[in-house]
PAZAPA-4460 file (N, C-alpha, C; in steps of 0.05 Angstrom, whole numbers, plus 32768, in hexadecimal, padded with zeros to 4 digits):
% residues 137
    n_x    n_y    n_z   ca_x   ca_y   ca_z    c_x    c_y    c_z   seq   type   mol
   8010   7FE8   8000   8000   8000   8000   8011   8019   8000     1      M     A
   8027   8019   8010   8039   8030   8012   8046   8034   7FF7     2      L     A
   804E   801E   7FE9   805A   8021   7FCF   8047   802D   7FBB     3      R     A
   802E   8026   7FBB   801A   8031   7FA9   8017   804F   7FAE     4      R     A
   8016   8057   7FC8   8013   8073   7FCF   802B   8083   7FC5     5      T     A
   8043   8078   7FC9   805B   8086   7FC0   805B   8088   7FA2     6      I     A
   8054   8072   7F94   8053   8072   7F77   803F   8086   7F6D     7      F     A
   8028   8087   7F79   8013   809A   7F71   801D   80B7   7F75     8      A     A
   802A   80BC   7F8B   8035   80D7   7F90   804A   80DF   7F7B     9      A     A
   805B   80CC   7F75   8070   80D1   7F61   8063   80D6   7F45    10      L     A
   804F   80C6   7F3F   8042   80CA   7F25   8034   80E5   7F23    11      A     A
   8027   80ED   7F39   801A   8108   7F39   802F   811E   7F36    12      L     A
   8045   811B   7F45   805A   812F   7F43   8066   8131   7F27    13      T     A
   806B   811A   7F1B   8076   811A   7F00   8062   8127   7EEC    14      A     A
   8048   8121   7EF0   8034   812D   7EDF   8033   814B   7EE2    15      G     A
   8035   8154   7EFB   8035   8171   7F00   804D   817F   7EF3    16      A     A
   8064   8172   7EF6   807C   817E   7EEA   8079   817F   7ECB    17      V     A
   806F   816A   7EBF   806B   8169   7EA3   8057   817F   7E9A    18      A     A
   8042   8182   7EA9   802E   8197   7EA2   803A   81B2   7EA5    19      M     A
   804B   81B7   7EB9   8057   81D1   7EBD   8069   81D7   7EA4    20      H     A
   8078   81C3   7E9B   8089   81C7   7E84   8078   81CD   7E6B    21      G     A
   8061   81C1   7E68   8050   81C6   7E51   8045   81E3   7E53    22      M     A
   803D   81EB   7E6B   8032   8206   7E6E   8048   821B   7E67    23      V     A
   8060   8216   7E72   8076   8228   7E6D   807D   8229   7E4F    24      T     A
   807E   8212   7E42   8084   8212   7E26   806E   821F   7E15    25      N     A
   8054   821B   7E1D   803E   8228   7E0F   8040   8246   7E12    26      D     A
   8045   824F   7E2A   8047   826C   7E2F   805E   8278   7E1F    27      A     A
   8074   826A   7E1E   808B   8273   7E0E   8084   8274   7DF1    28      Y     A
   8076   8260   7DE7   806F   825F   7DCB   805D   8275   7DC3    29      A     A
   804C   827F   7DD6   8039   8294   7DD0   8046   82B0   7DD3    30      Q     A
   805D   82B2   7DDF   806A   82CC   7DE2   8071   82D7   7DC7    31      A     A
   806F   82F1   7DC4   8077   82FE   7DAB   8094   82FA   7DA6    32      A     A
   809C   82F4   7D8D   80B8   82F1   7D87   80C7   830A   7D8E    33      P     A
   80DE   8307   7D9B   80EE   831D   7DA2   80E9   8328   7DBE    34      G     A
   80D4   831E   7DCB   80CE   8328   7DE6   80CB   8310   7DF9    35      T     A
   80DF   82FF   7DFA   80DB   82E6   7E08   80ED   82E1   7E1F    36      V     A
   80F7   82F6   7E2D   8104   82F2   7E46   80F2   8300   7E5B    37      F     A
   80F3   82F6   7E74   80E1   8301   7E88   80EE   8317   7E98    38      S     A
   80DE   8326   7EA5   80E7   833B   7EB7   80F8   832F   7ECD    39      T     A
   80EF   8319   7ED9   80FF   830C   7EEE   811A   8303   7EE5    40      G     A
   811B   82F8   7ECD   8134   82EE   7EC2   8147   8306   7EBE    41      Q     A
   813D   831C   7EB4   814F   8334   7EB1   8158   833E   7ECC    42      A     A
   8147   833D   7EE0   814E   8346   7EFB   8164   8334   7F06    43      Q     A
   8161   831A   7F02   8176   8307   7F0B   8190   830C   7EFC    44      R     A
   818D   8315   7EE4   81A5   831B   7ED3   81B5   8332   7EDE    45      G     A
   81A9   8345   7EED   81B8   835A   7EFA   81CD   834F   7F0C    46      V     A
   81C5   833C   7F1D   81D8   832F   7F2F   81ED   831E   7F21    47      G     A
   81E4   830F   7F0D   81F6   82FE   7EFD   820B   8310   7EEF    48      A     A
   8202   8326   7EE3   8214   8338   7ED6   8228   8345   7EEA    49      Y     A
   821D   834D   7F00   822E   835B   7F14   8245   8348   7F1E    50      S     A
   823F   832F   7F22   8252   831C   7F2C   8265   8313   7F16    51      V     A
   825B   830D   7EFE   826B   82FF   7EEA   8275   8311   7ED3    52      S     A
   826A   8329   7ECF   8270   8338   7EB7   827A   8355   7EBC    53      C     A
   8270   8361   7ED1   8275   837E   7ED6   8292   8384   7EDA    54      A     A
   82A2   8372   7EE5   82BE   8377   7EE9   82CD   837F   7ED0    55      G     A
   82C5   8373   7EB9   82D2   8379   7EA0   82C2   838C   7E8E    56      C     A
   82A7   8388   7E8F   8296   8397   7E7C   828A   83B1   7E89    57      H     A
   828F   83B6   7EA3   8286   83CE   7EB0   826A   83CA   7EBC    58      G     A
   8265   83D9   7ED1   824C   83D6   7EE0   8234   83E0   7ECF    59      T     A
   8239   83F1   7EBB   8224   83FB   7EAA   8226   83F0   7E8E    60      K     A
   8234   83DA   7E8B   8238   83CC   7E72   8248   83DD   7E5E    61      L     A
   8256   83F1   7E68   8263   8405   7E57   827E   83FB   7E4C    62      E     A
   8288   83E5   7E56   82A2   83DB   7E4E   82B8   83E7   7E5E    63      G     A
   82CB   83D6   7E65   82E3   83DF   7E74   82FA   83CF   7E68    64      M     A
   8301   83B9   7E75   8316   83A8   7E6B   830C   8397   7E53    65      A     A
   82F2   8396   7E50   82E6   8387   7E3A   82D1   8399   7E2D    66      A     A
   82C7   8391   7E16   82B5   83A1   7E06   829B   83A9   7E15    67      A     A
   828F   83BF   7E0C   8275   83C7   7E16   8260   83B3   7E0D    68      A     A
   824C   83B0   7E1E   8236   839E   7E18   821C   83AE   7E14    69      L     A
   821F   83C6   7E0D   8208   83D8   7E09   820E   83EA   7DF1    70      I     A
   81FA   83F1   7DE2   81FE   8404   7DCC   81FD   83F7   7DB1    71      G     A
   81FD   8408   7D9C   81FB   83FF   7D80   8212   83EC   7D78    72      E     A
   822A   83F2   7D80   8241   83E1   7D78   823E   83C5   7D83    73      E     A
   8235   83C3   7D9C   8231   83A8   7DA8   821A   839A   7D99    74      F     A
   8204   83A7   7D95   81EC   839B   7D88   81F3   8393   7D6C    75      R     A
   8204   83A1   7D5E   820B   839A   7D43   821B   8380   7D41    76      A     A
   8229   8379   7D57   8239   8360   7D57   8228   8347   7D59    77      R     A
   8210   8349   7D65   8200   8332   7D6B   81E4   8336   7D60    78      F     A
   81DA   8324   7D50   81BF   8326   7D45   81A9   8321   7D59    79      A     A
   81AF   830F   7D6C   819A   8306   7D7E   81A7   82FB   7D98    80      N     A
   8196   82F2   7DAA   81A0   82E7   7DC3   81B0   82CD   7DBF    81      A     A
   81AA   82BE   7DAA   81B9   82A6   7DA5   81D6   82AC   7DA0    82      Q     A
   81DB   82C1   7D90   81F6   82CA   7D8A   8205   82D2   7DA3    83      D     A
   81F7   82E1   7DB4   8203   82EB   7DCE   8209   82D2   7DDF    84      V     A
   81F6   82C0   7DE2   81FA   82A8   7DF2   8211   8298   7DE9    85      Y     A
   8212   8292   7DCF   8228   8282   7DC4   8243   828E   7DCA    86      D     A
   8245   82A8   7DC6   825E   82B6   7DCB   8265   82B5   7DE9    87      Y     A
   8252   82BC   7DF9   8257   82BC   7E16   825E   82A0   7E21    88      A     A
   824F   828C   7E18   8254   8271   7E21   8270   8268   7E1A    89      R     A
   827A   826F   7E02   8294   8267   7DF9   82AB   8277   7E04    90      A     A
   82A5   8290   7E0D   82BB   82A2   7E14   82B9   82B0   7E2F    91      N     A
   82A3   82AF   7E3C   829F   82BE   7E55   8297   82AB   7E6C    92      M     A
   829E   82B4   7E84   82B0   82C9   7E8B   82CC   82C3   7E82    93      P     A
   82DC   82D7   7E7E   82F7   82D4   7E73   8308   82C0   7E83    94      A     A
   8304   82C0   7E9D   8314   82AE   7EAE   8308   8292   7EB1    95      D     A
   82F0   828D   7EA5   82E3   8274   7EA8   82CE   8270   7E91    96      N     A
   82D7   8270   7E78   82C4   826E   7E62   82B2   8256   7E64    97      P     A
   8298   825A   7E61   8284   8244   7E62   827F   823B   7E7F    98      G     A
   828A   8248   7E92   8289   823F   7EAE   8270   8246   7EBD    99      G     A
   825D   8255   7EB1   8245   825C   7EBF   822E   8249   7EB7   100      L     A
   8219   8249   7EC7   8202   8238   7EC0   81F3   8245   7EA9   101      S     A
   81E3   8235   7E9B   81D2   8240   7E86   81C0   8256   7E91   102      D     A
   81B5   8251   7EA9   81A3   8265   7EB5   81B1   8280   7EB9   103      A     A
   81CB   827E   7EC1   81DA   8297   7EC6   81DF   82A6   7EAC   104      T     A
   81E8   8297   7E97   81EC   82A4   7E7D   81D2   82B0   7E73   105      Y     A
   81BC   82A2   7E75   81A3   82AC   7E6B   8199   82C4   7E7A   106      L     A
   819D   82C4   7E94   8195   82DB   7EA4   81A6   82F4   7E9D   107      A     A
   81C0   82F0   7E9A   81D1   8306   7E93   81CA   8311   7E77   108      A     A
   81C4   82FF   7E64   81BC   8307   7E4A   81A1   8317   7E4A   109      I     A
   818E   830E   7E5B   8175   831C   7E5E   817A   8339   7E68   110      A     A
   818C   833B   7E7C   8193   8355   7E87   81A1   8367   7E71   111      F     A
   81B3   835B   7E62   81C1   836A   7E4D   81AC   8374   7E38   112      I     A
   819A   8362   7E30   8185   836B   7E1C   8174   8381   7E28   113      F     A
   816C   837E   7E41   815C   8393   7E4E   816B   83AD   7E4F   114      Q     A
   8185   83AC   7E55   8195   83C4   7E57   8199   83D1   7E3C   115      S     A
   8195   83C2   7E27   8196   83CD   7E0C   817B   83D5   7E01   116      N     A
   8167   83D7   7E13   814D   83E1   7E0B   8138   83CD   7E05   117      G     A
   813E   83B3   7E07   812B   839E   7E01   811A   839A   7E1A   118      K     A
   8100   839B   7E18   80EE   8398   7E2E   80E7   837A   7E33   119      Q     A
   80E8   8371   7E4C   80E0   8356   7E52   80C2   8351   7E4F   120      P     A
   80BB   8338   7E4C   809F   8331   7E4B   8096   8327   7E66   121      A     A
   807C   8329   7E6B   8071   831C   7E83   806B   8300   7E7C   122      D     A
   807D   82EE   7E82   807A   82D2   7E7A   8091   82C2   7E85   123      G     A
   8096   82AC   7E78   80AB   829A   7E81   80C6   82A5   7E7B   124      P     A
   80DA   829A   7E89   80F6   82A0   7E84   80FD   8297   7E68   125      D     A
   8111   82A4   7E5D   811C   829C   7E43   8129   8281   7E46   126      L     A
   8120   826D   7E36   812D   8253   7E37   8145   8252   7E24   127      P     A
   8158   8240   7E27   816F   823F   7E15   8167   8239   7DF8   128      P     A
   814F   822E   7DF4   8146   8228   7DD9   813A   823F   7DCA   129      T     A
   8135   8255   7DD7   8127   826B   7DC9   8138   8284   7DC4   130      G     A
   8152   8281   7DC6   8164   8298   7DC4   8164   82A6   7DAA   131      L     A
   8161   8298   7D94   8162   82A5   7D7A   814A   82B7   7D75   132      A     A
   8134   82B4   7D85   811C   82C4   7D82   8120   82E0   7D90   133      K     A
   8133   82E2   7DA1   8137   82FC   7DAF   8149   830E   7D9F   134      V     A
   813C   8321   7D92   814A   8334   7D81   814C   834F   7D8F   135      L     A
   815D   8361   7D85   8160   837B   7D91   8148   838C   7D8F   136      W     A
   8139   8389   7D79   8121   839A   7D75   8108   8389   7D72   137      K     A
***
């Protein structure tokens, strides 16, 4: 009897997790192209950027020991968030390339896009699979 109860609880939990994933994916799919990172993700990106990026790129993304991450010149280098992610994942932080979690890279990218005038959506966080949809305009 105890085994059946545990199995039933696990099955319900797995079903709830699967349903949550479906809701999140549906909400993401309905978001307008180019506006698919959340306010919360951009806010978390402030901390991620401060800890992992600001030492070289400046507290205002203005550039110091490394290039600025704000302005026309920066936006011209990268067509979308996928380009930024690929570059950051391969090269940043300079002392530990690829050493951050996907969530940290994504949050920092959301903050960078917001700092460049892109407004977040009220919806799910940007998943790693939707980066090409996030454009500058």
